[in-house]
N, C-alpha and C positions, 0 to 999 in steps of 0.2 A: 113635264115628264117626269124628271127625278124624284118630283114628289108621289107622282102617281105610282112608279114602280117600285119605290121603298116599302111600302107595306106588304106588296106581293111578296118580293124577297124574304121578308120578314115571316110570312105566314108559311112559305115553304120550309125554312129554318125551322118553325117551330112543329113543322109535321114530320120531320125525321124520327125523332122519339118516338111518336106513336105507331109509326111504320115497324119499325124495329122491336117494339112491345107484342104488336100484332104477330109480327113472324116468330116470335119465342113462344106464343101462345099456342099459335097453328102446329107449331113442332112436340109443343107436348101432347096438344091433342092427338096429333098421327101418332106418338110413341105410345099414348094410352090405347087408343085404337087397336094398333099392332097388337099388345098384349090383350086386349081383351078378345081379339079373334082366334089367339092362339090357345086360349084358357077356356078349359071345358068349363061347359053351362052349371056343371054341380061345384065348381069351385072358385074361388076367391084368388087371384093371383095378382104378383107385384113382380120386381126384375129379378127377385132372389127366390120367393116362395109360392107355393100353391098349395092352398089350405082346401082339404076337400073332406075335414072332418067333421062329424055330427050332422052327417047327410041323410041318415038311414040307407047309405047305399048297399045294393046287393052285388053289385058287380063292380070292376073297375072302372071309370071312365075313360075314354080316348084320352092316352096322357103322350102320345107322337107330337101333338101339336103346341106342345108346353111351350114357354118362350125358352130360347136357347140358352142362357144362363140361368136358370133354376138350381138351387142348390138345396133347397128343402121341400120334401114331400109329404103332407102330412094327411092321412088316411085312417087316424084313429077314431075311434067312437061310431063305427056303422055297425050295418050288418052282412059282412063280407064272411063268406064260409069256403070259400076256394079263390086260387089266382091260376090265370092262365101263364104257359111259360113264358110268352112274350109279354107278360105284363108293364115290365119296365124296360124294353127294348128303347134303344136309342137314348138312354138316359144317364150315361158316361160323366155328365157334370155333377148328379146328384150326390150330396155329401151327407144328408140327414133323411132318414125314411121310419115315418112312426106309422106301425100296422096293429097299434095295441088297442085293446078292447074291441076285438071283435068275434068271429066266431070259426075262424080258421082253423081245421083240423087236419089238413095234409097240405104240403107245400110241393111242388115239382122239383124235381132235382135240377139243381144249378138253375133256380130260378133268378138269381143275382148275380149271374155270369157277366152282365155287361155293365154292373156299377161299379167300377174299377175303382172309383174315387171315394166311395160311400165310407165314412168314419163313423157312424152313430145308425144302428139298426135297433128297433124297439119291436117285437114280437109278445110282450107282456099280455095278461089277459086273455089270452085265446083257448083254443081246445085241441092243440098240439098233445099227441100221445107219441107219435113216433116220427123222426129227423133223418132225412135220406144223409147218408155219411159226404154225399158230393153236394148238399146245398150251400154252403159257403165257399165253393171252390170261386176263386178270383178275387175274393176281398180281403187283398193283402195290406189295404189300409184301414182296416177298420180297427176302431179304437174300443168302442163301448157297444156290448150285445147282451139284451136283455130278452132273458128269456122265463122269466118269472110269471107263476100263476096260470100254469099249462098243467098237462096230465102226463108231463114225461115221466116214463119209468127208468131210464136208460140214455146215456149219449154214448152213442156209436163210437168205434175206435176210427181214427181219421177223420171225425167231422172237423175239428179243430186245427189240423192240422198245417193249413195256409195263414190260420189268425195271430203269426207269430207278434205282431203289433198291437194285439189285444191289451190293454190294462185294466179295463171293466168289464166284469162278468157278472151276471146275475144269474141263480137257476134255483131261488127260493120259491116255495110253494108249488112244488112237484109231488110227484110219486116214487122219486128216488131212494132206494135203500142200500145201494152201492155203487161204487164207481171205481172205472179202471184208472190207474195212475198212468199208464202210458195215454192214455185220452188227452191228457192234460199236460206231458212234458213238453209238447212244442209252445206253451204260453211263458216265453222266457220274459216276457215284460210286461206281464201281469202282475198288478199292484191292489186290485180290489177283487174280493170274491164273497159273492152272497151264496149262503147254501142253506140258511134256516127255512122250518116249514116243509120238512121232508121227513120220511117214517124211516131213520138210518138204522140199519142192523149193525149193529156194533161188533161183529164177527170177524172173523180172518178173511173174509171178502174185502173188508174195509181196512185192513191191516196198513197196504202198501199206499194207500191215498194218505193214508193219516199220516203218514214217513212224509208223502210229497208235500201234506198241508202243513208239516213242521219245519220244511226247507223253506216254502214261501214266506211262512211267518218269520223266519230266521234273517233270511235277505231284505226284511222290511214290507212285508206285503201285509195286507188286512182280511183278516178271513171271519165271518161272525161266526154264531153259534151253530155248531152241530150235534144237537142233542139226540141221542141215543133213545128208539123207540123198543129194541129188543135187542139182548134178552131182559128180561124183569130186574135181573140185579145192577143193570146199567140205565135202568129207566131214569130220563128227566137230566141223566149226566151228559156234561160236554166231552166229547171223544179227544180234545186236545189236552184234557185234564187226566185222562185214564192213562196210568202208568204201561210203558212198553212193556213191561214185565207180562202184563196180563194177556198178551197174546204169544207168548213163547210158546203155548201148547201148539201155536201153530205149525213151527217149525217140526214138532213131533209128528203132527200129523202129515206134513210133507216126505218125511224121512219113512214114514209107514207105507205111503202111499206111491213112495219113489220105488218100489221095487217090481211095479207093476209094467204091462207093457206101455211103450212110449214115454218112459221115464225118462230122466237124464241124469247124470253122475254129480255125486256130490252133495244129494239130496236136495235139490235146486226144485221150484216147482215143475210138474212133469211135463206142462206145458204152457207155450207162449203164443198170443196172436200176434201175427205177423212177422215172426221169426222163422228163419230159413233153416231147413234140416238137410244135412246133405243124401244124396240118393244115389244109386248108380248111374241114373241119367241127369244128372246135375242138382243144383239147387232147387228146393222144391219150397214156396211161401205158402203159407199157412192163411186161409182166406176166412171170413165170418162164414163162409156156408160149413166149416169144419169145426164152428166151435162146439155144437151139442155134444160132438165125440170127444173134443178137447176135455170139457167140461167135468166128463166122467172121472176123470184120472185125476182132476185138480182135487185139493183138499175142500172137503165140505164143511160148509156153516156148523159149528159146536158150541154150544152156550160154554160162558166163560164161569159158570159155576165149580167147574173140576179145577179150574184156577185160581178162583178165591177160596176156594176149600183147601189147597194146597199153601197157598199164604197164611189161612187161619192155623192148620195144624203145625204149619213150622214156627209161627209165633208162640202159641200154646208149650211146642217143645223147648225151644228157647229160653220161653219164661220160667219153665219146672227147672231148666239146668241153672238157669241164675239163682232160685230162691235156693238150690242144693247149693250152690257156691257159697253163697251169703252165709247158708246155715252151718256151714262146713266153717266157716273163717270167725264166726261168732264162737263155734263150739271150741277152735283153737286158741283164740283170746282169752276164753274164761279158763281153759286148763294152763295155760301160761301162767296167767294171773294166780291161779291157786297153787300150783308149784312154787312160784317165786314167794309166796307167802309161807308156805310149808318149809323151804330152805331159811327164811329170816327166823322162823323159829327155832328151828333144828340150830342154828349156831348160836343162838341166845341162851340154848340151854347145855351147850358144849362146856362151858367155863365151869359151871355149876357143878355138873360130873366130874370134873377133874379135882376140886375140891374136895367132894366126898371120897373120892378114890386116896388123896392124899391123908386125911383124917384117918382111915382104916388103916394105911399103913401103919401110921404113926402109934395106933391101938395095936396092932401086932407085934410092933419092936419092943413097947413096953411091956406086953404080956412075956415076950420071950426072954425078955431083960431079968423079969420078976422069979421067972421058972429058973 
């Protein structure tokens, strides 16, 4: 009996590892089935990423069934032209969202309102021309924002107010010709800013933003080249290398326009968006709707030729004065040397003249004695 039972016990012991391996395989298969069941058919998913790129999608697939721990959603290289307001609902764990290389031309207000943990957003190479100022509300964790290669002509005031943690921003390859300093002042942690390939007009409208860029560079930030398109005198030059004195005429324009209605004291710009002005009924805050009336009283873009001409004329006058001073100094030196030479010759002649006078006196004495 003992001989017959020993092989059976040995076989049971050898069967335990096989059953454990089978259980592990079954658990992995169950996990994969769960992921596949929650992943849209147009995408490829794993525990952290949903890749829907390059699928020629014209609409966003159903994303509500994505695995709960999805951190990355890739929708690049598709044919998306619009997005519904609820496109990214219930995706609060999302940290990276890539919408680059699509045909998006209009994004609804607060499209990303539920993406509270998002830190990387790419809208590169789309057809965006206007951005709603409420678009990025709630994205307090955003660190990187790519808006390059679109058709943006302006960045609305208030768009970046809640992005205080942003460290990287690209606005390259748009249609920007001027930017408001107040729009970028909330970006206290910004370290890298790309502004190249835009038709910048280096006039008074860009002066305050130039000062902000200099402050950003001073505290260790990095800004790429901002080449001027207008005026022609500055075409191709980086505005960072244009002396601040070239913008002094802007202050004169502000003073001239400061006498009109709605101007402020001290020659400051006559109007600011988003600032309060006192009234009998309390403080009134100016909004975007009042901007056209406000712009009428602000300084108008003027060519910097006037400033360049002033610098050139001042340089010519200073040069002429310097030449005259050098000529006067040379004349003085020559005159002094001639006078010194004359004095030396005069001193040499004085002893000779004294001997001649003595001989003449002796002759007169002899004549008088003879007489």
